Steps between C-alpha positions, in 0.01 A plus 500: 500500500811438707843597375607140446183431299606746233671382180871570485724404209830534683618482861618861453141613442394329825789663691406844365135445599609401851717809523213723382262345752740599780609831354860387478754582236739256346780664696321424827473133401866496394599625846279240671646220289855639525503480122639708215259765370583433136459125538161538665393740224584237239297238687195726518542583130512130412860516379640277774351182642382443855692209650400277792706697756338832406155340492545390862607853605204656317273251671621622840463865407154484337353188662445351153590133432841470336347257252289784358807694385667189359186389315470840334868488406466151351190594297667817374822320400306236309281755322807704404678189371201415282514846346874517445587143408423341165353146493757242392331267249799266521459420870236230456699342220821495705310352794384214279841443344715519809241381750375197310770381261826367650702770326799491738534124460461525122779759492716280719442208262580729202164440335433865412705603200671835541388547863733474798363739763150472647493880539545552128129475429522564125755227436308259725178568308680447170649175633160379617342578162776302330469211747121471473503583127251787530496855367418656838525389860125553519466193276669261746224250562481488879521873558186712549341636184710287266400593149498141378429240761513140374457162661842374388609507864174484691475561874863570582671752725732763349801311638381174348434676170860624490627144552264365233614757246863412565420133436318593182782731391763228536276236343466708183877482455521124556547275197322165515369234262143502375265417785359148509264380771597141428869587534432669835318191625797285397741744668305483826534122491876541452511731802432196716857393434632826647331484839779320684765772473483875573762572234283341230285812504761659272351301212147637540527827300644329192246215513211748518644711217519193277124449533427870437446625853673817615633456855599813696623547857459844660585559863194590703434863590438582869146419619393359163464141631529367146602139439434470129296604202366354178434745218494497119667752271265376228303183429816304425741648754451384860720638777578370846650745747630400842636704792683228696412691816534167677829346391409138568487195277146408606363850436676531165352183355155565645479853358645399163258208456213720618577757230553230237148375572364849439675500162372153408144602586531825304456709812630856491407583141249771590699631796808395690454218752691651790571255781565651841556322830497152350659384825182593686269358234714199415291239672188680391255330272200639683215718385685822584741450209406569138467188288815583300704514819358175642587321177852641496556418867388141452725454198799646686449289811462181301808582295720563804387196700230254388225581747376145554855394595535799729172425677606141562840614627337742744255232620788262571739745666296777663543667740871412515701535179855372530756657271595159357133449404491832312819416313382147424160616375662768281731241347206267432314763297823644347485855637725710723421464875433873511200459272353238734584718800321798344189294431500360853530846651189614317302185568583488871553871580836401651718763336777434748564155356782401264601855409856399424377299201342808335789548257553829315476513121544864397877488456463211254202643313577873457817473285299305244180707500385840377510659842492839670585568862739406779738772383473434126287661231375307199645630170176634357473787251 
């Protein structure tokens, strides 16, 4: 068996074997390397590590690959660390908390009671338990090994779950009348009279509250892609949450009517109906969409612009849509030109058209809604 085929636990053991094979002492090697005797003694004894520079010198002296010394050093360091260090059972938990949940953003938005610094793990954990209403962070539904997983918020990411819980938290504090499906249907009909003016959106929260529907606006979290949600606190307490991530009159009314349809159909009772990327799915009524989403999309499109009228308008004017035609058509059907423009963009894939008509609504809506975000925090216990 060759010298290099033998089993060595440390690079020092290999160096000593090489010295013995040549009949050298450590002092001889120290002179050859122009090194300190004491330092070399510590290396041979395994009390000091072999670095890359020394490994290259040893390779020249003994004609042994430098990698051999470094591999032995690496294996020895790892084995020693395993012996001396104690496993940290909290590492996996912290990886889930801080790697999956948007803790930094939640702290920034002041959602975690009593926590201000992401490095203060104990206060963050306590804040998360309070936020998600659980006894232990292990019980947070989307985290691995959650003690009690439910389908209240099925198939969501941790970031989306945080947004959903904030909607639910605010909704619980919102006072509304007793829910009536008939009253909601009547309210949706009244919404038609609000479609001509962006500022009319300020009336929406009160109108929904009067028919027993809790309406909440929570600014979207990064990478959540949420447009809206329909959920129920109980069988008689529907909630609509919106993110307003697109501050446009056409998007606002489409998302709102979409979520209202979910409520009317009783969707979201078993688990929250989370709507993401409605912009991408807006024209979608195809087989790829669940039936609940196709129904809600159709109701929203028809509400914003009667689809038969829109088809006829497109047939008459395509492929050239003059601005005066858009304004005239919008006036005929009593809606804001931005709503027509939004529908045309999706029907024609011409997203460059008529952008100046896509009026903003958030500044009119937020002061009159239970809202959280854009620098403000909802007053929730």
